[in-house]
C-alpha positions in Angstrom: -12.8 133.7 103.8 -11.1 136.8 102.6 -12.3 139.5 100.2 -10.9 137.7 97.2 -12.7 134.5 98.2 -16.0 136.4 98.5 -15.4 138.1 95.1 -15.0 134.7 93.5 -18.3 133.5 95.1 -20.1 136.7 94.0 -18.8 136.3 90.5 -20.3 132.8 90.3 -23.7 134.1 91.5 -23.7 136.9 89.0 -22.8 134.5 86.2 -25.7 132.2 87.0 -28.2 135.1 87.0 -26.8 136.4 83.7 -27.1 132.9 82.1 -30.7 132.8 83.4 -31.6 136.1 81.8 -29.9 135.2 78.6 -32.0 132.1 78.0 -35.3 133.5 79.3 -36.8 134.2 75.8 -35.7 130.8 74.4 -37.0 128.9 77.4 -40.4 130.6 77.2 -41.2 129.4 73.7 -42.7 126.0 74.9 -42.7 123.4 77.6 -40.3 121.3 75.4 -37.9 124.3 75.5 -38.4 124.9 79.2 -38.1 121.2 80.4 -35.8 119.5 77.8 -34.0 122.5 76.2 -35.7 122.0 72.8 -33.9 118.6 72.5 -30.8 120.5 71.4 -28.1 119.4 73.8 -24.8 117.9 72.4 -23.5 114.9 74.4 -20.7 116.9 76.1 -23.1 119.5 77.5 -25.8 116.9 78.6 -23.2 114.6 80.2 -21.3 117.3 82.0 -24.6 118.6 83.4 -25.3 115.1 84.8 -21.8 115.1 86.4 -22.3 118.6 87.9 -25.8 117.7 89.3 -24.6 114.5 91.0 -21.8 116.5 92.6 -24.3 118.1 95.0 -23.2 119.8 98.2 -23.8 116.6 100.2 -21.7 114.3 98.0 -18.1 115.1 99.3 -19.5 115.2 102.8 -21.1 111.9 102.4 -18.0 110.3 100.9 -15.7 111.7 103.6 -18.2 110.6 106.2 -18.5 106.9 105.1 -14.7 106.6 104.7 -14.2 107.7 108.3 -17.0 105.6 109.7 -16.6 102.4 107.6 -13.7 102.6 105.1 -13.1 103.2 101.4 -15.1 100.1 100.5 -18.3 101.8 101.8 -18.3 103.9 98.7 -19.6 100.9 96.8 -23.0 102.2 97.8 -22.6 104.7 95.0 -19.9 103.1 92.9 -22.3 100.3 91.9 -24.5 102.9 90.2 -22.2 103.0 87.2 -23.0 99.4 86.3 -26.6 100.6 85.8 -25.5 103.7 83.9 -23.5 101.7 81.5 -26.4 99.2 81.0 -28.5 102.3 80.2 -25.9 103.5 77.7 -26.2 100.3 75.6 -29.8 99.3 76.1 -32.0 102.2 77.1 -30.7 105.7 76.3 -31.4 105.5 72.5 -34.9 104.1 73.2 -35.7 107.0 75.5 -34.5 109.6 73.0 -36.6 107.8 70.3 -39.7 108.1 72.4 -39.5 111.9 72.4 -41.3 112.1 75.7 -40.8 115.2 77.9 -40.7 113.2 81.1 -40.3 109.7 82.3 -43.9 109.8 83.6 -45.3 110.7 80.2 -43.9 107.3 79.0 -46.7 105.6 81.0 -49.3 107.1 78.7 -47.3 105.9 75.6 -46.8 102.4 76.9 -50.1 101.4 78.5 -53.7 101.3 77.3 -55.8 104.4 78.1 -57.7 103.8 81.3 -58.4 105.2 84.7 -55.7 103.0 86.1 -53.2 104.4 83.7 -54.2 108.0 84.5 -54.1 107.2 88.2 -50.6 105.7 87.9 -49.3 108.7 86.0 -50.6 111.2 88.5 -49.4 109.2 91.5 -45.9 108.7 90.0 -45.7 112.4 89.2 -46.5 113.2 92.9 -44.4 110.4 94.4 -41.2 111.1 92.3 -41.7 114.8 91.6 -42.6 115.8 95.2 -41.9 113.1 97.8 -38.6 111.7 96.5 -37.6 115.1 95.1 -38.0 116.9 98.4 -36.0 114.2 100.3 -33.1 114.8 97.9 -33.4 118.6 98.2 -33.5 118.2 101.9 -30.4 116.1 102.1 -28.3 118.6 100.0 -29.7 121.5 102.0 -28.6 119.7 105.2 -25.1 119.3 103.8 -24.9 122.9 102.7 -25.9 123.9 106.3 -22.8 122.0 107.6 -20.6 123.7 105.0 -21.8 127.2 105.8 -21.6 126.6 109.6 -18.0 125.3 109.5 -16.4 127.5 106.8 -18.2 130.7 107.5 -18.3 130.2 111.2 -21.9 131.2 111.6 -23.6 130.7 115.0 -26.2 128.0 115.4 -28.3 130.2 117.7 -31.8 131.0 116.4 -32.3 134.6 115.3 -36.1 134.2 115.4 -38.8 131.5 115.2 -41.3 130.6 112.5 -44.2 128.2 112.6 -43.5 124.8 111.0 -39.8 125.7 110.4 -38.9 126.4 114.0 -35.8 128.4 114.9 -34.2 130.3 112.0 -30.4 130.8 112.2 -28.0 132.8 110.1 -27.2 129.7 108.1 -30.8 129.2 107.3 -31.1 132.7 105.9 -28.1 132.1 103.6 -29.7 128.8 102.5 -33.0 130.5 101.7 -31.1 133.2 99.7 -29.3 130.6 97.7 -32.5 128.7 97.1 -34.3 131.8 95.9 -31.4 132.6 93.5 -31.6 129.0 92.1 -35.4 129.3 91.7 -34.9 132.7 90.0 -32.5 131.7 87.2 -34.2 128.3 86.8 -37.6 129.8 86.5 -36.3 132.3 83.9 -34.3 130.0 81.7 -35.6 126.4 82.3 -33.2 123.6 81.4 -31.1 125.8 79.2 -30.0 127.8 82.3 -29.6 124.7 84.4 -27.2 122.9 82.0 -25.0 125.9 81.1 -24.6 127.0 84.8 -23.7 123.3 85.4 -20.7 123.8 83.1 -19.3 126.5 85.4 -20.1 124.4 88.5 -18.3 121.4 87.0 -15.2 123.5 86.3 -15.1 125.0 89.8 -15.8 121.6 91.4 -13.0 119.8 89.6 -10.5 122.6 90.3 -11.4 122.9 93.9 -11.6 119.2 94.8 -8.4 118.2 93.0 -6.5 121.2 94.5 -7.6 120.3 98.0 -6.7 116.6 97.6 -3.3 117.6 96.1 -2.4 120.0 98.9 -3.4 117.4 101.5 -1.5 114.6 99.8 1.7 116.7 99.5 1.4 117.9 103.1 1.3 114.3 104.3 4.6 113.6 102.5 6.4 115.2 105.4 4.8 112.5 107.6 6.0 109.7 105.4 3.0 109.7 103.2 -0.7 109.2 103.6 -0.5 105.5 104.5 2.2 105.9 107.1 0.5 108.9 108.7 -2.8 107.1 108.9 -1.2 104.0 110.5 0.3 106.3 113.1 -3.1 107.7 114.2 -4.2 106.6 117.8 -7.2 104.6 116.7 -6.0 103.3 113.3 -8.5 100.9 111.7 -7.0 98.7 109.0 -10.4 98.5 107.3 -10.1 102.2 106.4 -7.9 101.4 103.4 -9.7 98.4 102.2 -11.3 98.7 98.7 -13.5 95.6 99.4 -14.9 94.5 102.8 -13.2 91.6 104.5 -15.4 88.8 103.2 -17.1 86.6 105.8 -20.4 85.5 107.1 -21.4 88.9 108.3 -23.6 91.9 107.5 -20.9 93.9 105.8 -20.2 91.2 103.3 -23.9 90.7 102.7 -24.3 94.4 102.1 -21.5 94.5 99.6 -22.9 91.6 97.5 -26.5 92.9 97.7 -25.3 96.2 96.4 -23.3 94.6 93.6 -26.3 92.4 92.6 -29.2 95.0 92.7 -27.9 98.3 93.9 -27.5 99.6 90.3 -31.0 98.5 89.1 -32.6 101.9 89.3 -29.9 103.4 87.0 -30.4 100.9 84.2 -33.8 101.9 82.8 -33.0 105.5 83.6 -34.8 107.9 86.0 -35.1 111.6 87.0 -32.7 114.1 85.8 -30.6 111.5 84.0 -33.6 110.8 81.7 -34.3 114.5 81.4 -30.8 115.1 80.0 -31.2 112.0 77.8 -34.5 113.3 76.4 -32.9 116.7 75.9 -30.1 115.4 73.8 -30.2 116.3 70.1 -29.9 112.7 68.8 -29.7 109.1 70.0 -26.0 109.2 69.5 -25.7 112.2 71.8 -28.0 110.6 74.4 -25.7 107.5 74.5 -22.4 109.4 74.6 -23.7 111.8 77.3 -24.3 108.9 79.7 -20.9 107.3 78.8 -19.2 110.6 79.6 -21.0 110.9 82.9 -20.1 107.3 83.9 -16.4 108.0 83.3 -16.3 111.3 85.1 -18.6 110.2 87.9 -16.4 107.2 88.9 -12.9 107.8 87.6 -12.4 111.6 87.8 -14.2 112.5 91.0 -13.9 109.5 93.4 -10.3 109.8 94.6 -10.0 113.5 95.4 -13.0 113.1 97.8 -11.7 109.8 99.3 -8.1 111.1 99.8 -9.5 114.1 101.7 -11.8 111.8 103.7 -8.9 109.5 104.7 -6.6 112.4 105.5 -9.3 113.9 107.8 -8.8 110.9 110.1 -5.2 112.0 110.5 -5.9 115.7 111.1 -9.2 115.4 113.0 -9.1 111.9 114.6 -11.7 112.7 117.3 -14.3 114.5 115.1 -17.8 113.8 116.5 -19.7 114.5 113.3 -18.1 112.7 110.4 -20.1 114.7 107.9 -18.2 117.9 109.0 -14.8 116.4 108.0 -14.8 117.7 104.4 -15.6 121.3 105.2 -13.1 121.3 108.1 -10.4 120.1 105.6 -11.4 122.9 103.3 -11.1 125.5 106.0 -7.7 124.1 107.2 -5.9 123.6 103.9 -7.1 125.8 101.1 -5.3 129.2 100.7 -6.9 132.5 99.7 -8.4 132.3 96.2 -8.6 128.5 96.1 -10.9 128.6 99.2 -13.1 131.0 97.3 -13.1 128.6 94.3 -14.0 125.6 96.6 -16.8 127.5 98.4 -18.1 128.8 95.1 -18.1 125.2 93.8 -20.0 123.9 96.8 -22.5 126.8 96.6 -22.7 126.0 92.9 -23.2 122.3 93.7 -26.0 123.1 96.0 -27.7 125.4 93.5 -27.0 123.0 90.6 -28.7 120.1 92.4 -31.5 122.4 93.5 -32.2 123.9 90.1 -32.2 120.4 88.5 -34.5 119.0 91.0 -36.9 121.9 90.7 -36.9 121.9 86.9 -37.4 118.1 86.9 -40.1 118.1 89.6 -41.9 120.9 88.0 -41.9 119.0 84.7 -43.8 116.2 86.3 -46.3 118.5 87.9 -47.0 120.5 84.8 -46.5 117.9 82.0 -48.1 114.9 83.8 -50.8 116.4 86.0 -51.6 120.1 85.3 -51.6 120.0 81.5 -53.3 116.6 80.7 -55.8 116.5 83.6 -56.4 119.9 85.3 -56.1 122.7 82.7 -56.2 121.5 79.1 -55.6 123.2 75.7 -54.1 126.4 77.0 -51.4 128.4 75.1 -47.8 127.3 75.6 -47.0 130.4 77.5 -49.6 129.4 80.1 -47.9 126.1 80.9 -44.5 127.8 81.1 -45.9 130.2 83.7 -47.4 127.3 85.6 -44.0 125.6 85.6 -42.4 128.7 87.2 -45.0 128.9 89.9 -44.7 125.2 90.7 -41.0 125.6 91.2 -41.6 128.1 93.9 -44.2 125.8 95.6 -41.8 122.9 95.4 -39.1 125.0 97.1 -41.3 125.8 100.0 -42.3 122.1 100.5 -38.7 121.0 100.3 -37.6 123.5 102.9 -40.2 122.2 105.3 -39.0 118.6 104.6 -35.5 119.8 105.4 -36.4 120.4 109.0 -37.3 116.7 109.3 -34.1 115.2 107.8 -31.2 114.7 110.2 -28.8 112.4 108.3 -27.6 112.5 104.7 -26.7 108.8 104.7 -30.0 107.7 106.1 -31.9 109.8 103.5 -30.2 108.0 100.6 -30.5 104.6 102.2 -34.3 105.1 102.6 -34.6 106.1 98.9 -32.6 103.1 97.8 -34.9 100.7 99.7 -38.2 102.0 98.3 -37.1 103.0 94.8 -34.5 100.5 93.5 -37.0 97.5 93.5 -39.2 99.4 91.1 -36.6 99.1 88.4 -37.6 95.5 87.8 -40.8 96.5 86.1 -39.3 99.6 84.6 -36.8 97.4 82.7 -39.3 94.8 81.6 -41.8 97.4 80.3 -39.3 98.1 77.5 -38.5 94.4 76.7 -41.7 92.4 77.4 -45.0 93.2 75.7 -47.1 91.6 78.5 -46.1 94.2 81.1 -49.1 96.4 81.8 -50.3 99.2 84.1 -51.3 96.8 86.8 -47.7 95.4 86.8 -46.3 98.8 87.6 -49.0 99.6 90.2 -48.2 96.3 92.0 -44.5 97.2 92.0 -45.2 100.6 93.5 -47.5 99.3 96.2 -45.2 96.4 97.1 -42.1 98.5 97.3 -43.7 101.1 99.5 -45.5 98.7 101.9 -42.7 96.2 102.3 -39.9 98.8 102.3 -41.5 100.8 105.0 -42.6 97.8 107.1 -39.0 96.5 107.1 -37.8 99.8 108.7 -39.6 98.5 111.9 -38.8 94.8 111.4 -35.1 95.3 110.5 -34.1 98.7 112.0 -30.5 99.9 111.9 -28.9 99.4 115.4 -25.6 101.1 116.1 -23.1 100.1 113.4 -25.4 97.3 112.1 -26.9 98.9 109.0 -29.6 96.6 107.5 -30.6 98.9 104.6 -29.2 96.5 101.9 -31.0 93.5 103.4 -34.2 95.6 103.5 -33.6 96.5 99.9 -33.1 92.9 98.9 -36.2 91.7 100.7 -38.2 94.5 99.1 -36.9 93.7 95.7 -37.7 90.0 96.0 -41.2 90.7 97.1 -41.6 93.2 94.2 -40.3 90.7 91.6 -42.5 87.9 92.7 -45.8 89.8 93.1 -45.3 91.9 90.0 -44.6 88.8 87.9 -47.8 87.1 89.3 -50.0 90.1 88.6 -48.6 90.5 85.1 -49.4 86.9 84.2 -52.9 87.3 85.7 -53.8 90.6 84.2 -52.2 90.9 80.8 -54.2 90.4 77.7 -53.8 87.2 75.8 -53.0 89.1 72.6 -51.2 92.5 72.3 -53.5 95.4 72.4 -53.7 98.2 69.9 -51.7 100.5 72.2 -49.0 97.9 72.6 -48.8 97.4 68.8 -48.7 101.2 68.3 -45.9 101.5 70.9 -43.8 98.8 69.3 -44.4 100.2 65.8 -43.2 103.6 66.7 -40.1 102.6 68.7 -39.4 99.2 67.1 -37.8 97.8 70.2 -35.5 94.8 70.0 -35.4 91.7 72.2 -37.2 88.3 72.5 -40.0 89.8 74.6 -41.5 91.4 71.5 -41.4 88.3 69.3 -45.2 87.9 69.2 -45.8 91.5 68.3 -43.1 91.3 65.5 -44.8 88.2 64.1 -48.2 89.9 64.2 -47.1 93.2 62.5 -44.1 92.1 60.4 -42.2 95.1 61.7 -38.6 94.4 62.5 -36.5 96.2 65.2 -34.7 99.3 64.0 -31.3 98.0 65.0 -30.8 95.1 67.3 -27.0 94.8 67.8 -27.7 93.0 71.0 -24.5 90.9 70.8 -22.3 93.9 70.0 -24.0 96.0 72.7 -23.6 93.3 75.3 -19.9 92.8 74.7 -19.3 96.6 74.6 -21.2 97.0 77.9 -19.2 94.3 79.7 -15.9 95.7 78.4 -16.9 99.3 79.5 -17.8 98.0 83.0 -14.4 96.3 83.2 -12.5 99.3 81.9 -14.1 101.9 84.1 -13.9 99.9 87.3 -10.3 98.9 86.5 -9.4 102.5 86.1 -11.1 103.4 89.4 -9.4 100.7 91.4 -6.1 100.9 89.7 -5.7 104.6 90.3 -6.8 104.0 94.0 -4.1 101.4 94.6 -1.5 103.7 93.1 -2.5 106.6 95.3 -2.4 104.4 98.5 1.0 102.9 97.5 -0.4 99.4 96.8 1.8 98.8 93.8 1.3 95.1 93.3 -2.5 95.2 93.6 -2.5 97.8 90.8 -0.9 95.5 88.2 -4.0 93.3 87.4 -6.1 96.4 86.9 -3.6 97.9 84.5 -3.8 94.7 82.4 -7.6 94.7 82.5 -7.6 98.3 81.3 -5.6 97.3 78.2 -7.7 94.3 77.4 -11.1 96.0 77.8 -9.8 99.0 75.9 -8.9 96.8 72.9 -12.4 95.2 72.9 -14.1 98.6 73.1 -11.9 99.9 70.2 -13.4 97.1 68.1 -17.0 97.2 69.3 -17.9 100.8 70.0 -17.9 101.9 66.3 -20.4 99.2 65.5 -22.6 100.3 68.4 -22.5 103.9 67.3 -23.4 103.0 63.7 -26.6 101.5 64.9 -27.8 104.8 66.4 -29.7 107.6 64.9 -27.8 110.8 64.5 
């Protein structure tokens, strides 16, 4: 790191603080301004913010790590998410925006009858998602940032002093705390406004840095006959490294792939977390839908291959690296020249702060909007709740830093979340499309997923290279589906309740699950378009995955394999050209 590199990093930090100060007055007007930017975001801003947030500091480290350990096909663990995102585009995004909720948790009080069970579910979900899951995510990105700082800045791992609970504090830890405080500062000042507009800077830096690094590495390997030839010449070359799909057989890898393809995307379909926050912050249903579509394209097509190329190349340059999650920062340190290294380091710092500010704002929205305001301190001025949100952010940061000391692996953290969270999507989908889903359905899903998911950690633990997380996820999902369905049938009212009718009348949801309510009320759906939406959804999935795999085959000189994907791109593109205008016409705004 030279002076120029440090100046680029400093310029980014100053820019984020300036943005935070600029939006302070606007964010302070109400909790709707603070948490969902006054529902004013155009699709490009909301979608780009999603892309920036999911490019957290741990993402390139994770991608490079799984490529080294398992092969390119291991990225299906996150590639499958885009199926769920595209389902959300065509079947859920407009409904969420129509609900005008501030948080996903608030939807519970809109959907279910008023009762102690409903209040208890809302409070528990706010704590479970806003604190527990939130802090695991923050811990994983903090762990990744620690690796980046240690490798690129060359800081010592020796403790400078010791603190209770936290243990030994190193130079890296002090830098992380400083970054965290900066993120808390501008987020507390500007709310979601500051988050999304700093995300634009982060997205620009990240794209420039990651593509530049991949390009320089790819060109450098040209002197060795190209990336494929150089990889095949490495001492411990594994042919599975360049596979886009696992070698199918009766084994755990094949089972993992098909389980991920079947249910790994569930959680993204009904929407969750910061995705929903950006959807709810969009200025119209049209913007909500297009923001998710833009995210899906960028997330899979634009970002995948720069990270993967660097991960594959790291095997050539660092064949004996003990910690695979240090591969990406080592490649940065080895290849990027003065200036570009500053851009990349700034982008990774920005990625860390972008994820942190999003998680803090999102988590704080749950604590204030779904616990503090409706149950603890009611009927206070708007300014009071904005102040409470700022205080809760600081408290969340402290808890997350404590959790960070307990997390040792980025991959294991995400696998754990997948096992206990993805099965919940079953009830989260049905509550939109079946009137009989009730509060006890959702409580059953939560309890089942938590009990079964955690029990399976002991029954089917990961041993060496045998990773059973997908099997644990499938077993947890099956148990959740069965028990939730049984409880729903046993506990639902024989006739739709007043709250159910009110919910349907306000949102006018389509689908056969609301037939009885439609017949009782005579109210028709706002715009079904189920057939057009379904065709457009399938075509979008085909096009985006064909783009992903086609580009990959070209990069790794697999010319013949790229041809079918090019044909699929043309066919799916023609279908979308016909269907998308009809889908858009059915939306508000």
